[in-house]
C-alpha positions in Angstrom: 7.5 7.1 24.0 5.4 8.9 21.5 6.5 11.8 19.3 3.9 14.3 17.8 5.7 14.9 14.5 3.3 16.1 11.8 0.0 18.0 11.8 -2.1 18.0 8.7 -5.3 20.0 7.9 -8.0 17.6 6.6 -11.6 19.1 6.1 -10.7 22.0 8.5 -9.6 19.6 11.3 -6.0 19.1 12.5 -4.8 15.6 12.9 -1.7 14.4 14.8 0.6 11.9 13.2 2.5 10.0 15.9 5.7 7.9 16.0 6.0 5.3 18.7 9.2 3.7 19.8 8.8 0.0 20.0 12.2 -1.2 21.1 15.1 -3.2 19.5 14.2 -6.6 17.9 16.5 -9.2 16.4 15.8 -10.3 12.8 18.2 -13.1 12.2 21.6 -11.6 13.2 20.5 -8.1 12.6 19.5 -5.8 15.6 16.5 -3.7 14.3 15.1 -0.5 15.9 11.3 -0.8 15.5 8.9 2.2 15.3 5.2 2.4 14.8 3.7 5.3 12.8 0.0 6.2 13.3 -1.8 7.0 10.0 -3.3 10.5 10.0 -6.8 9.2 8.7 -9.6 9.3 11.3 -10.1 6.0 13.0 -6.6 4.8 12.2 -5.1 2.2 14.6 -1.6 2.2 16.1 0.5 -0.9 15.5 1.4 -2.9 18.6 5.0 -4.0 19.3 4.1 -7.7 18.6 2.5 -6.8 15.3 5.5 -4.8 14.3 7.9 -7.7 15.1 5.9 -10.1 13.1 5.7 -7.8 10.1 9.3 -7.0 10.3 10.2 -10.6 10.3 8.0 -11.3 7.3 9.1 -8.4 5.3 12.8 -8.1 6.1 14.1 -11.7 6.9 15.9 -12.1 3.7 16.9 -8.5 3.2 18.4 -8.0 6.6 20.4 -11.2 6.6 23.6 -9.3 5.6 22.9 -6.4 8.0 24.2 -6.0 11.5 21.9 -3.1 12.6 18.9 -1.3 11.0 15.6 0.2 11.6 12.0 -0.3 10.5 8.9 1.9 10.6 5.5 0.2 10.6 2.2 1.7 9.8 -1.2 0.0 9.8 -3.4 0.4 6.7 -6.9 -0.9 5.9 -5.6 -3.6 3.7 -2.2 -4.4 5.4 0.9 -3.1 7.1 3.4 -0.6 5.4 7.0 -1.4 6.3 9.7 1.2 5.7 13.1 -0.1 6.6 16.9 0.2 6.2 20.0 -1.6 7.4 23.7 -1.3 7.3 26.1 -4.1 6.3 29.8 -4.8 5.5 32.8 -2.7 5.8 31.6 -0.1 3.3 28.5 0.5 5.6 26.1 0.4 2.7 22.4 1.2 3.3 19.6 -1.3 2.2 16.2 0.3 2.1 12.9 -1.3 1.4 9.3 -0.2 1.6 6.5 -2.7 1.1 2.9 -3.2 2.0 2.1 -6.6 3.7 -1.3 -7.9 3.0 -2.7 -10.7 0.8 0.3 -9.8 -1.5 3.6 -8.1 -0.8 3.7 -5.0 -2.8 6.4 -2.2 -3.2 5.6 1.3 -1.9 6.7 4.1 -4.2 6.0 7.0 -1.9 7.2 7.6 1.7 5.0 9.7 4.1 6.6 12.8 5.6 6.4 11.6 9.1 8.1 8.4 8.1 10.7 10.3 6.1 11.7 12.2 9.2 12.5 8.9 11.1 14.5 7.6 8.1 16.4 10.9 7.9 17.2 10.6 11.7 18.3 6.9 11.4 20.8 7.8 8.5 22.2 10.7 10.7 22.4 8.5 13.8 24.4 5.9 11.9 26.8 8.4 10.4 27.3 10.1 13.8 28.1 6.8 15.5 30.5 5.8 12.6 32.3 9.2 12.9 32.6 9.0 16.7 33.7 5.4 17.1 36.3 3.1 15.4 35.3 -0.1 17.0 32.3 -1.8 15.3 30.6 -2.9 18.6 30.8 0.8 19.8 29.2 2.0 16.6 26.4 -0.5 16.9 25.7 0.2 20.5 25.7 4.0 20.0 23.3 3.8 17.0 20.9 1.4 18.7 20.7 3.9 21.6 19.9 6.9 19.4 16.1 7.0 18.9 14.1 9.4 16.9 12.6 11.9 19.4 15.6 11.6 21.8 14.1 9.0 24.3 14.8 5.4 25.0 12.6 2.4 24.0 9.6 1.0 25.8 10.7 -1.9 28.0 7.8 -4.4 28.7 6.4 -3.8 32.2 6.7 -7.5 33.0 10.4 -7.5 32.3 11.1 -4.4 34.5 8.9 -5.7 37.3 10.8 -9.1 37.2 14.1 -7.2 37.4 12.9 -5.0 40.2 11.8 -8.1 42.2 15.2 -9.8 41.8 16.9 -6.6 42.9 14.8 -6.3 46.0 15.4 -9.9 47.0 19.2 -9.6 46.5 19.1 -6.4 48.5 17.3 -8.1 51.4 20.0 -10.9 51.4 22.8 -8.4 51.2 23.8 -10.2 48.0 26.0 -7.7 46.1 26.6 -10.2 43.3 22.9 -10.6 42.9 22.4 -6.8 42.7 25.0 -6.5 40.0 23.6 -9.3 38.0 20.3 -7.2 37.8 22.2 -4.2 36.5 23.5 -3.3 33.1 27.1 -3.5 31.9 27.6 0.3 32.6 25.4 1.1 35.6 25.0 4.3 37.6 23.9 4.4 41.3 22.8 7.8 42.8 22.2 7.4 46.5 19.5 9.4 48.4 22.4 11.0 50.4 23.7 12.6 47.2 26.7 10.3 46.3 27.0 9.0 42.8 28.8 5.8 41.6 29.3 5.2 37.9 30.6 2.0 36.3 30.4 -1.7 37.7 33.3 -1.3 40.2 32.2 2.0 41.6 28.5 0.8 41.8 29.5 -2.4 43.5 31.6 -0.4 46.1 28.6 2.0 46.6 26.1 -0.7 47.1 28.3 -2.6 49.5 28.4 0.5 51.7 24.7 0.6 52.2 23.3 -2.9 51.4 23.5 -5.3 54.4 21.8 -8.6 54.9 18.4 -8.5 56.7 18.3 -9.9 60.2 17.6 -13.7 60.3 13.9 -14.3 60.3 12.9 -11.3 58.3 10.1 -12.0 55.9 11.1 -11.9 52.2 10.7 -8.5 50.6 7.7 -7.5 48.6 7.6 -5.0 45.8 6.3 -1.6 47.0 2.6 -1.1 46.8 3.1 2.2 45.0 5.1 1.4 41.9 4.6 2.9 38.4 6.2 1.9 35.0 6.5 4.1 32.0 8.6 3.8 28.9 11.9 2.4 30.1 11.6 3.7 33.7 9.9 2.8 37.0 9.1 4.9 40.0 8.7 3.0 43.3 8.3 4.1 47.0 10.2 2.4 49.7 10.9 2.4 53.4 14.1 1.2 55.0 15.6 1.1 58.5 18.6 3.4 58.3 20.9 4.9 61.0 20.3 8.5 61.7 22.9 11.2 62.6 22.4 10.3 66.3 23.3 6.7 65.6 19.7 5.5 66.3 18.0 3.4 63.5 14.7 4.8 62.1 12.4 3.9 59.3 13.2 6.1 56.3 10.8 6.8 53.5 12.0 7.4 49.9 11.6 6.6 46.3 13.6 5.1 43.4 13.6 6.4 39.9 15.1 3.5 37.8 16.1 3.5 34.1 16.3 0.1 32.3 18.4 -0.8 29.4 16.9 -2.7 26.3 17.4 -6.0 28.0 15.4 -4.8 31.1 18.5 -4.5 33.4 18.9 -1.6 35.7 21.0 1.1 34.0 20.5 3.9 36.5 19.1 3.7 40.1 18.5 7.2 41.3 17.3 7.1 45.0 15.6 10.0 46.9 14.5 10.1 50.7 12.3 12.1 52.8 14.2 14.2 55.4 12.9 14.3 58.9 
């Protein structure tokens, strides 16, 4: 997910400054929300998730050791990587902030770009909102880590989503409800192509059991759909299944799934649609 946040006039041209969501990454015991900020100068390069994780670990390992949750905004420069970070620790929920440039030497940064300041402001507001809403520490942490600048979820690696989807398809073909639930998040939602909705693990298990039955013996193992697309923390895939019609006869039904994944790559929402005949 990319947010166009700031436009600056430079020599008569307008330049977009972008903020990329790079996902949650552990630094020691601290869960850190990582962002990439694209420098406004012509020819600037966006920082990759791998580069951001490495830079965060180098710059923040010691400082984040007492924090449970935090954030870091990374920006590539010609001579290194700028790191703007903050984290919360202890019962007093104190904020640690650090801004450094990682290059041949680690140098402090005295000024924060406006685009980065907007992310920092959001993160402080997100933490305070979670603190005011929840009394339990684990709920505060979960709520904060799900609240991203720009209002969207993190980017989940395509390989992770593809693996989860393959496991789900294999469990579906076996009629293995336990296997299906293992591929889903702790708080899943299942929206059937017929319009029913099941929320929570117990209800989702019940809903899946009504529709998912073992494939006949000798049926070839399932393959992922040929048309499948991944974007951000979602996938869109086309499918065909033999389902009973209103007349009781079984017919091949065409449809598609819009699936949302959690940070760990498990299925949080399975939203199915079918083509009516």
